[in-house]
N, C-alpha and C positions, 0 to 999 in steps of 0.2 A: 534168774539176773545174779550176778554175784556180790559178795558183801564187801562193798567199799568201805564202813565204816568200821574203826574198831570200839568195841565195846567198852574197852576200857578208857577211852578217851571222850565217849559218846554220855552225856550227865542222863540221857532219857532212857539208856540201856543198861541191861547189867547182864553178865555172859549167861547165868542161871535164870532167866527172868521167863517165866512160863508164855508160849504162845498166846492162850488164852488171855492172860492177862495185859498183855499188850496190845493185842486187837479191843479188849474193853477199855483200856484206856483212849486208844485211837476214836471209838466212838463216840466217848465223853465229849472227847476236844471238838470233833466234829458237831455234835449236839450243840456244844455252847458255842461253837462261830453260827451255825443257824438261827442261833436264839436270835442273835444280832440282825435279822432281816425278818424276823417273822412277820408278814403282812395281816389286817384285819379289813376287810371291805363291807359297806352296805350299800345294797342296789342302789343306784340314782348318783353314786359318789364314793370315790375312797375315802373313809374314815382316817386312816394314820399308818404310818411304818411304825410297828412296833418292835422295840427294842429292849431287851432284858436280859440277866444273865443271874445265875441261880433265883430268880423268883418263885417264889413257892404260892399258886393261885389257892387251890383247894388246902386247906389245913388236915389233911388225911390221904391215907394211901387210895386211889383211885382203882376201879376194877380194870381199866383200860377198856371198857366196852363203854362205846360213843352212844349216847341216845339223844333224839331226835325232840326238838319243844318246837311246836309253831303257836302264832295267836294271829286274830284279825287284826288286834291293835295293841301296843303297850305303850302305858303314859308314865312317864318315870320323872322326878324330882330329884334332883341332886345325882347327876352321872358321871362318872370317872371310867377311863379304860386305857390299859396300859400292859404289856409282854408278860407272860408268865411259864413257868413249865412244873408241870404235874410229876408227881412219881406215881408208879406202881409199887407192889410189895414187892420182895426181893425172890425171882424165879417164877414171877408171875404167868400162868398160861397164855395171857392174852397179850404180852409183851410183844411177841414177833418178831421184828429185827430192830425196835426201836430200844433196845435195850432197856423198858421200862418206864422210859422219859415220854411226855408228850409236850408240843410247843403249842400254847392256848395264848388266847386275849382274852385276859379277866376285865370284865363288865361289871361296875360296881354301881348299884342306884339306892339311894337313899330311901325312897319310898316308890312302890311301883303299884300299876294296875294294868292287868292283862283280859281282853275280853277273848271270848273263846280259845280257851287255852288248850291243847293238846301235846302231852307226851308220849314216848313211844320207844320202848328199846326192841330190838330183834334179837330173840331167843335161840336162833336158829331152827325156822322154822314155823313159827309163831311170835305172837309181838304180844309183849304189854303194853299195855294202851292205856293211858289215864286223860282224862278231860274232866272240865271243871270250867265254871265261868261262863258259861254259853245259855243261861235263862234269864236274862237281864241285871245279873249282879255279877260285877267281875272279878276275878281272883284277885287278892290283894297280898303285898309283902314288902318286911322292910327291911331294910340292911341285906338287898337280895347282893349275891354275886353269882354269876355264872364264867365257867371256864369253857371257852369255845374254839374250836378251830374251822369252824365254820359260820356265818352271821350273814344275813341277807334283810331286806327290807326296803320300804321308802322310809328315811329318816329326817328329822327335822329337828333342830337346836336351837336353845338361846343360849345367850352371852359365853360364846364358847370359845374355849381356849386350847389352842393345839400347839405340841410343843414344850410343854411344860414338863418339869423334873417332877416324877411321880410322887416323890416322897415330900414334896409341899404341897399335893391336893388336898383338898376341905370340903368339896361339895359333897362328897358321898360319904366321908368319915373314912374312908382307907386310905390309907400312904403307903407307895410300893419304894423299892429301894431307891439309894439314891443315884441320881446320875441316868436314869432310866426315862426314855422318851414317852410321853403319854397325852391325854387329852381331858378335858372337863368340862362340863356345861351346868347351867342353872336347871335346864330340863331337857328331856328328850321325848320325842313321838316317834314310833316306828310301826308303819302301818304295813300289814303282812309279813310279820316278823316268821323268820326260821333259823333256828339254830341247831349246830351237833354241838352237843354238849360232852363235857367228861365229867363236871362237877357243878353243884349248885348248893350255894348254903344261903341260908337267910335268918334273920333275927325273930321273925313271924311271916308265918305263909297259910293264908287261909284262903280254903279252895272250895266255893258254895257250887251246891250241883255236882259234887265229885261222883264219879263214876269210873270203875276199874275193872277191865276184862281183858282176857287173849282173844286176840283177832288176827285175822291172816293179813291184815293191811294196819302199815304204820301211818306215822301222823305226816 
């Protein structure tokens, strides 16, 4: 295609700009645009259309390897959710064509109980698998946040607020950036929970009957 734009008059171009640098800036712009429409759903009904720009979910560089989390039941008090963007280290081998950034739904729960928890990550031919909370005592966590690109289950909420500015949220003690669309609720119950996560953080995390193994089966 012939070049119809004069670099001297185009503020986005310079005559000696490397092609790779131009491509990188284009990918960043595309990711930022896509983030304005990232969705998160729960089986039985759409939770919300998440929008965010420059939101950091995980406060550390993610590996870029998603891990699966399942639970028979999650009971949470103080729930918030909004859009986020997680980042890998520079030149991560797991970046693929993402540019090292992943769009996520950030879910925050002030206190949570999970029954029959399973977590697994595929290491290429085998799975590192962790189970807990399956012997009558559930897993408990406080200050729990998960950064997910897949979330499903059968959900029920109390005192639900949808469409609030995430920077004003108070239910879980976590605030998103100003102008970010989100939702919060006093309580959440999710049956048959399944998440594909890129990061999880918690102030406390207790895993009774913890069992770690390598398996040919994931969660």
